[in-house]
N, C-alpha and C positions, 0 to 999 in steps of 0.2 A: 257380586261385585267383581269387576274385571281389573286385576292387578298385574302389572308387568312383573314377570318372574325374575328379572335381573335387577330392577331398580326399586320395586315396590310401589312405583308411581301408578296412580289410577289411570286406566285406559278409557278414553272416550272417543267420540266420533272424529275429533280433530287430530288425535295422535295415534289412532289404531294403525296396524300394519299387518299385511298378510304374512304369516309365518308358516313354513312347511313343518309339520309335525314329524313327518318322515322326509328326509332331505330330497330335494328335487333330483339329485344324481342317482338316487335309489328308486326312482319312479314315484316320488312322493306327491301324490295328488291329495293326500289328507292335509288340509290346511285349516287355520283358524285366524281370525282377525283380532282376537282379544287375549293374546298370550304375551306379546311384547309391544312396547311403544315403538313408534316409527324410528326414533333415534337409537333405541336399544337394538332394534332389528338391523339397522345399518351397521352398527358397531360389531354385532355378532357376525354379520356377513363378511366384513373386512377381516376380523380377527380369526375366524374359524371357517366359515362356510365355503369361501372361495377355494381355499386349498383342499378342504375336506372333499368337496364335490369333484375336484380334479382327480382325486385318488380313485374314485369309482367310475370315472368317465369311460374307461375301456369296457367295463362290463355293461354299462348303460348303452354304449354304442353297439356292442355285439348283439345285445338283446333287442335293440331298436325300440327301447322304451320311449313313450311319449313324454314330453315335458309340458308343463302348463305355462311355462314362459321360457324364453330363450330358444335358440336354434339347437338342433342336433348337429353339433360341429363334428369334428373328427379328432381322433387322437393318434399320435404316432406310437408305434410299438415295434418290436423286433420279433420276426418269425424265426423260431428256433430251427425248424426243419429245413428251411431254405437259406438261413443266414442272411435274410434281407429285411430292410426297414419297410414297414407296411403302415397303412392307414386303416383304422377301424372306424366305420361310419355307416349309419343307417342299417345295421345288422349285417354288414359285409366287411370282409378283410381283403385288401388288395395292395399290391406293391406300389411304392412311391414311383418307381421306374419300372417299366415292363422288362421282363426277362424270359429267357428260353431255358427250359429244363430238358436236356437231351435224353435223360433217362425215361421220361414219360412222353417225350415228343410234344410238349405243351408250352405255350406262351401264357404267362400270367400277366394280367394287365387290369387297369381300373375299370375298363369298359370294353365292350365288344369291338367298337370301331378302332380303338387304340390297339387291341390285341390282333385284329386282322392286319392292320398296317404294319405292326411289328413282325407278324408272321411272314409277311411278304419280304420284309427287310432281311430276316433270318434265312429264309429260303434262298434268297439270292446270294447272301454271304456264304452260306454253308452248302450251297448246291443241293437243296432239298425241294421236295414238292410241297408248296405252301398249302395245298388242299389237304394234306395229311397231318398238318400241325393243328393240334387242338388248342382252342382259346379258352382260358379259365379266368373268370372274373370274380371269383370268391374263393379265397384260399382257406382250406381247413388245416388243422394241425395246431401245434402248440406255439403260442406267442407270449411274449412277456412285456409287461408294462411296469415301470418303477412303482413299487408299492411295498408297504411293510406294515404289519400289525403293530409294530412298535412306534409307529408314527404318532406323535403327541396329539395331533388334531383328530385322528381317528378315535382316540380315547376320550376326547372332550365332547364330541358331537353325538 
């Protein structure tokens, strides 16, 4: 017999709902339709899952895990090494705005086209050879996203 674990209500074809046994933000492809009723699943999603999933979105994005529903959006983070705001999306980290690092003679940008155009701008501004400026579209290093194990939603899910 399939019983909703939150309400004790019997689950049938008309009230069943797809529940992620492992949350989608953790790459949760393990699902079941007879764990929660539709109404209970919607309540759990609003009360816990939405915020819980946002906690792990940065790791999910950097690992480029597939989701069974929803898009791989991006999350904003802060790159400690460069002191810049970045986006983590589809397994890549890139700056929100392109920038030039004179120590490495590199332009960091979200894509090659943006990087090349910014290299030309920097070369003209700084009187440098644009061909010698390296374009980097995936930043390595340490970045931080607001997260804490003391988060009450982390403990609930």
